[in-house]
C-alpha positions as MATLAB code, in Angstrom:
seq = 'XXXXXXXXXXXXXXXXXXXXXXXXXXXXXXXXXXXXXXXXXXXXXXXXXXXXXXXXXXXXXXXXXXXXXXXXXXXXXXXXXXXXXXXXXXXXXXXXXXXXXXXXXXXXXXXXXXXXXXXXXXXXXXXXXXXXXXXXXXXXXXXXXXXXXXXXXXXXXXXXXXXXXXXXXXXXXXXXXXXXXXXXXXXXXXXXXXXXXXXXXXXXXXXXXXXXXXXXXXXXXXXXXXXXXXXXXXXXXXXXXXXXXXXXXXXXXXXXXXXXXXXXXXXXXXXXXXXXXXXXXXXXXXXXXXXXXXXXXXXXXXXXXXXXXXXXXXXXXXXXXXXXXXXXXXXXXXXXXXXXXXXXXXXXXXXXXX';
ca = [
       0.000    0.000    0.000;
       2.781    2.430    0.935;
       4.619    1.927   -2.323;
       1.917    3.543   -4.479;
       2.029    6.889   -2.676;
       5.045    9.179   -2.342;
       5.137   11.189    0.876;
       8.117   13.104   -0.513;
       6.164   14.193   -3.581;
       3.169   15.174   -1.490;
       5.389   17.147    0.881;
       6.927   19.007   -2.043;
       3.460   20.253   -2.980;
       2.704   21.653    0.470;
       6.124   22.309    1.999;
       5.480   26.025    2.440;
       2.403   25.498    4.637;
       3.950   24.313    7.910;
       4.412   27.669    9.649;
       1.736   28.410   12.280;
       0.288   31.919   12.344;
      -0.334   32.944   15.964;
      -2.619   35.811   14.948;
      -4.997   33.311   13.318;
      -5.033   31.166   16.468;
      -5.733   34.110   18.763;
      -8.425   35.608   16.528;
     -10.174   32.264   16.062;
     -10.123   31.481   19.781;
     -11.314   34.957   20.756;
     -14.186   34.903   18.262;
     -15.245   31.366   19.187;
     -15.122   32.103   22.915;
     -17.114   35.314   22.516;
     -19.805   33.608   20.456;
     -20.037   30.715   22.893;
     -20.244   32.943   25.980;
     -22.817   35.267   24.402;
     -25.029   32.388   23.258;
     -24.689   30.667   26.636;
     -25.766   33.820   28.477;
     -28.667   34.556   26.096;
     -30.154   31.054   26.287;
     -31.678   31.592   29.736;
     -33.651   34.782   28.996;
     -34.705   33.298   25.662;
     -36.098   30.244   27.452;
     -34.334   26.905   27.332;
     -37.377   25.094   25.904;
     -38.059   27.622   23.136;
     -36.768   27.323   19.553;
     -34.572   30.363   20.165;
     -33.191   28.827   23.345;
     -32.470   25.538   21.581;
     -30.672   27.378   18.786;
     -28.602   29.354   21.283;
     -27.741   26.137   23.105;
     -26.514   24.594   19.853;
     -24.480   27.705   19.001;
     -22.890   27.872   22.445;
     -22.071   24.147   22.314;
     -20.466   24.174   18.878;
     -18.521   27.369   19.577;
     -17.309   25.943   22.909;
     -16.354   22.744   21.086;
     -14.244   24.770   18.679;
     -12.524   26.430   21.641;
     -11.826   23.067   23.262;
     -10.511   21.578   20.012;
      -7.449   23.812   20.190;
      -6.016   21.312   22.668;
      -5.361   19.128   19.620;
      -3.286   21.857   17.973;
      -1.378   22.455   21.194;
      -0.451   18.774   21.439;
       1.163   18.888   18.002;
       2.750   22.325   18.159;
       3.723   22.569   21.830;
       7.394   22.838   20.856;
       6.775   25.877   18.649;
       8.024   29.070   20.278;
       5.419   31.119   18.415;
       2.545   29.387   20.241;
       3.859   29.275   23.810;
       1.853   32.344   24.824;
      -1.191   30.932   23.071;
      -0.851   27.701   25.067;
      -0.901   29.679   28.333;
      -3.796   31.819   27.144;
      -5.815   28.800   26.043;
      -5.228   27.087   29.373;
      -6.466   30.135   31.287;
      -9.478   30.753   29.045;
     -10.548   27.194   28.245;
      -8.376   24.423   29.642;
      -8.677   25.338   33.327;
     -12.408   26.276   33.326;
     -13.197   23.075   31.385;
     -10.881   21.136   33.748;
      -9.185   19.834   30.623;
      -5.695   21.387   30.846;
      -3.376   21.070   27.881;
      -1.068   18.506   29.475;
      -3.878   15.921   29.448;
      -3.469   15.620   25.671;
       0.327   15.485   25.512;
       0.206   11.717   24.905;
      -1.651   12.398   21.649;
       1.685   12.358   19.819;
       1.685    8.559   20.284;
      -1.392    8.460   18.045;
       0.814    9.714   15.204;
       4.073    7.915   15.866;
       5.054    5.304   13.274;
       6.082    3.148   16.219;
       2.862    3.310   18.230;
      -0.090    4.271   15.985;
      -2.695    1.533   16.155;
      -0.784   -0.432   18.783;
      -1.484   -1.022   22.474;
       0.668    2.037   23.162;
      -1.768    4.297   21.275;
      -4.291    5.852   23.717;
      -6.692    6.785   20.931;
      -7.057    3.606   18.920;
      -8.976    0.338   19.163;
      -8.919   -2.086   16.210;
     -12.304   -3.175   14.910;
     -12.003   -6.596   16.511;
     -11.863   -4.830   19.903;
     -14.158   -1.905   19.043;
     -17.490   -3.671   19.403;
     -20.791   -1.883   18.995;
     -21.213   -1.989   22.749;
     -17.857   -0.320   23.321;
     -18.628    2.323   20.696;
     -21.919    3.130   22.417;
     -20.209    3.169   25.807;
     -17.662    5.633   24.437;
     -20.511    7.896   23.318;
     -22.202    7.498   26.686;
     -19.056    8.526   28.539;
     -19.701   12.044   27.258;
     -22.359   12.422   29.947;
     -20.129   11.093   32.737;
     -16.832   12.894   32.157;
     -18.153   16.374   33.082;
     -19.095   14.942   36.478;
     -15.789   13.154   36.997;
     -13.592   16.165   36.189;
     -14.478   18.069   39.414;
     -13.824   14.901   41.416;
     -10.482   14.276   39.731;
      -9.231   17.842   40.226;
     -11.346   19.262   43.052;
     -11.095   16.302   45.438;
      -8.355   13.891   44.392;
      -5.697   16.372   43.277;
      -5.344   18.024   46.738;
      -5.123   14.591   48.396;
      -2.553   13.461   45.818;
      -0.263   16.289   46.912;
       0.496   14.338   50.088;
      -0.065   10.824   48.732;
       2.494    9.772   46.149;
       0.705    6.505   45.387;
      -2.545    8.288   44.557;
      -0.675   10.883   42.509;
       0.918    8.165   40.376;
      -2.452    6.451   39.947;
      -4.023    9.701   38.783;
      -1.273   10.215   36.237;
      -1.409    6.685   34.850;
      -5.195    6.194   34.788;
      -7.025    9.544   35.048;
      -4.926   12.080   33.193;
      -4.663   11.099   29.517;
      -7.613   11.888   27.255;
      -8.122    8.574   25.483;
     -10.495    6.260   23.655;
      -8.816    3.009   24.734;
      -9.683    2.693   28.418;
      -7.103   -0.093   28.753;
      -4.309    2.375   27.991;
      -2.051    3.181   30.945;
      -0.359    6.552   30.830;
       2.932    7.673   32.259;
       4.211   10.005   34.937;
       6.017   13.278   34.138;
       9.277   12.641   32.326;
      11.332   15.191   34.291;
      11.093   17.922   36.916;
      10.184   20.585   34.398;
       7.250   18.584   33.088;
       6.214   17.617   36.619;
       6.136   21.294   37.582;
       4.094   22.220   34.500;
       1.568   19.459   35.176;
       1.301   20.423   38.843;
       0.659   24.086   38.071;
      -2.177   23.170   35.717;
      -3.612   20.668   38.202;
      -3.584   23.191   41.039;
      -5.222   25.803   38.823;
      -8.018   23.322   38.046;
      -8.364   22.471   41.752;
      -8.638   26.163   42.635;
     -11.210   26.711   39.902;
     -13.245   23.741   41.150;
     -13.216   25.167   44.685;
     -14.272   28.639   43.513;
     -17.033   27.236   41.299;
     -18.321   25.064   44.165;
     -18.348   28.057   46.514;
     -20.225   30.218   44.020;
     -22.769   27.466   43.467;
     -23.297   26.763   47.161;
     -23.725   30.455   48.003;
     -26.217   30.952   45.200;
     -23.965   33.326   43.261;
     -24.316   30.891   40.356;
     -27.888   29.636   39.878;
     -28.271   25.873   39.819;
     -29.931   26.056   36.417;
     -26.796   27.712   35.015;
     -24.710   24.877   36.396;
     -27.070   22.383   34.750;
     -26.817   24.357   31.519;
     -23.006   24.259   31.694;
     -23.125   20.500   32.262;
     -25.427   20.093   29.260;
     -23.144   22.160   27.009;
     -20.055   20.280   28.156;
     -21.723   16.890   27.665;
     -23.047   17.884   24.237;
     -19.660   19.046   22.973;
     -18.048   15.841   24.250;
     -20.725   13.833   22.459;
     -20.076   15.660   19.186;
     -16.365   15.033   19.631;
     -16.991   11.346   20.390;
     -18.935   10.937   17.151;
     -16.198   12.783   15.252;
     -13.555   10.566   16.824;
     -15.341    7.362   15.851;
     -15.693    8.407   12.198;
     -12.142    9.748   11.896;
     -10.646    6.286   11.275;
     -11.487    2.944    9.722;
      -9.921    1.144   12.710;
      -8.508   -1.551   10.417;
      -5.229   -1.901   12.298;
      -3.998   -5.201   13.722;
      -2.009   -3.653   16.604;
       1.118   -3.504   14.457;
       2.844   -0.144   13.792;
       1.894    1.745   10.628;
       3.924    4.174    8.548;
       2.513    7.557    7.515;
       0.848    6.270    4.368;
      -0.838    3.398    6.169;
      -1.999    5.834    8.834;
      -3.415    8.059    6.125;
      -5.252    5.145    4.519;
      -6.658    4.103    7.888;
      -7.968    7.641    8.409;
     -10.835    9.508    6.784;
     -11.201   12.886    5.116;
     -14.593   14.609    5.064;
     -14.002   17.228    2.351;
     -17.614   17.746    1.245;
     -19.754   20.640    2.554;
     -16.804   22.221    4.410;
     -18.819   24.925    6.190;
     -21.220   22.407    7.706;
     -18.553   19.788    8.377;
     -16.389   22.351   10.151;
     -19.075   22.586   12.840;
     -18.683   18.973   13.996;
     -15.035   18.500   12.953;
     -13.458   21.924   13.607;
      -9.923   23.208   13.139;
      -9.170   20.980   10.171;
     -10.208   17.754   11.898;
     -12.540   17.093    8.969;
      -9.365   16.438    6.918;
      -8.134   13.773    9.290;
      -6.328   11.617    6.733;
      -4.363   14.672    5.594;
      -3.604   15.484    9.226;
      -2.129   12.007    9.756;
      -0.006   12.436    6.656;
       1.331   15.787    7.890;
       0.632   16.012   11.631;
       2.878   19.056   12.038;
       0.847   21.207    9.669;
      -1.209   23.935   11.427;
      -4.953   23.654   11.067;
      -5.366   26.854    9.072;
      -3.172   25.444    6.274;
      -4.975   22.121    5.847;
      -7.694   23.328    3.414;
      -5.078   24.756    1.041;
      -2.954   21.615    1.336;
      -6.011   19.500    0.522;
      -6.770   21.656   -2.510;
      -3.221   21.292   -3.840;
      -3.018   17.542   -3.286;
      -6.467   16.920   -4.753;
      -5.561   18.888   -7.880;
      -2.041   17.528   -8.381;
      -2.482   13.841   -7.567;
      -4.068   11.571  -10.184;
      -7.715   10.520   -9.734;
      -7.955    7.322   -7.761;
      -4.729    7.968   -5.868;
      -4.350    6.702   -2.320;
      -5.066   10.206   -1.042;
      -8.296   10.550   -3.006;
      -9.476    7.223   -1.641;
      -9.447    8.550    1.926;
     -12.511   10.721    1.231;
     -15.898    9.901    2.737;
     -19.252   10.737    1.191;
     -20.214   12.468    4.444;
     -21.012   11.961    8.115;
     -24.044    9.665    7.573;
     -22.000    7.422    5.267;
     -19.132    7.295    7.766;
     -21.438    6.454   10.673;
     -23.159    3.728    8.624;
     -19.835    2.225    7.543;
     -18.573    2.196   11.111;
     -21.747    0.632   12.456;
     -21.846   -2.032    9.754;
     -18.143   -2.737   10.095;
     -17.875   -2.744   13.880;
     -16.905   -6.177   15.120;
     -15.829   -7.275   11.627;
     -12.287   -8.509   11.093;
     -10.063   -5.930    9.323;
      -9.241   -8.435    6.558;
     -12.871   -9.372    5.908;
     -14.162   -8.738    2.363;
     -15.941   -5.405    1.871;
     -19.698   -5.161    1.838;
     -21.360   -4.085   -1.390;
     -21.665   -0.332   -1.584;
     -19.648    0.314    1.577;
     -18.175    3.792    1.033;
     -15.270    3.669    3.473;
     -13.541    0.410    2.610;
      -9.761    0.572    2.715;
      -8.475   -0.038   -0.813;
];
């Protein structure tokens, strides 16, 4: 499979697109946060059960989801000097209030490594023979549980872990990494610098949890607003869970894959970009392209896709990563879940690996 696609040739077509533009990141985050906050605030006076209230809820959820999705960019570009201030700003504006600090996604790089993608050391991958329909549904259902567990993890367990090394290690290995494979065991900080960075973010989340609890208990924050926040958080996690499930074909056999095999095991959703950007923001709709060039900033992915689509011959490996759309991807996943990766394709299945 790898032999029919040249990564070097593809890179030559897009080699000028790997420089992140901090101004784009800041402007996008600021606009998304403003829209989300405004829609969240307006939903209550509009009436939660009214059409206007429902629309505002959807807007606040999708805009908040876009804000949260920047954690994916930070995982890939955390070594870039140009985005260090953005990482701090995102943590203060989104990561800490959501109790989803940036360090919880640092292990994401294993999902792109040619040594660990698709293996047991990949926190975000389960082959089809282990991704049963029940597990897929449980993954979707976890969206409604995680917002309740985050305050416990940071508000209650983090302070105790400060004086209990065993608990601290358990938190790091089992309740720190954002993952799809619940069997994955994470690691502890690699050095003192990383340990300090993790601790600062943990303590900030613990402080935020304490302040939020105090405001709620004193009535400064109405209970219905807290319920609304829970609903928004759960909804954005559910959207992300669906996006995650349709971002791959999950045809791995727990053996490492090179970049081309990763690309072929991933899915692009290039059609209806404005609509698709709502549920797969920041270039995540072009997931196969992202696995081919994981270091490319999100704002450059559409142009890279345009160049590759125009320059590569029809029927190339890259073209074959495209899905007909979200419904087709969901149907293919559902029909393929539990099927062996080497099983023959079903007639008309749109997402079969060539």
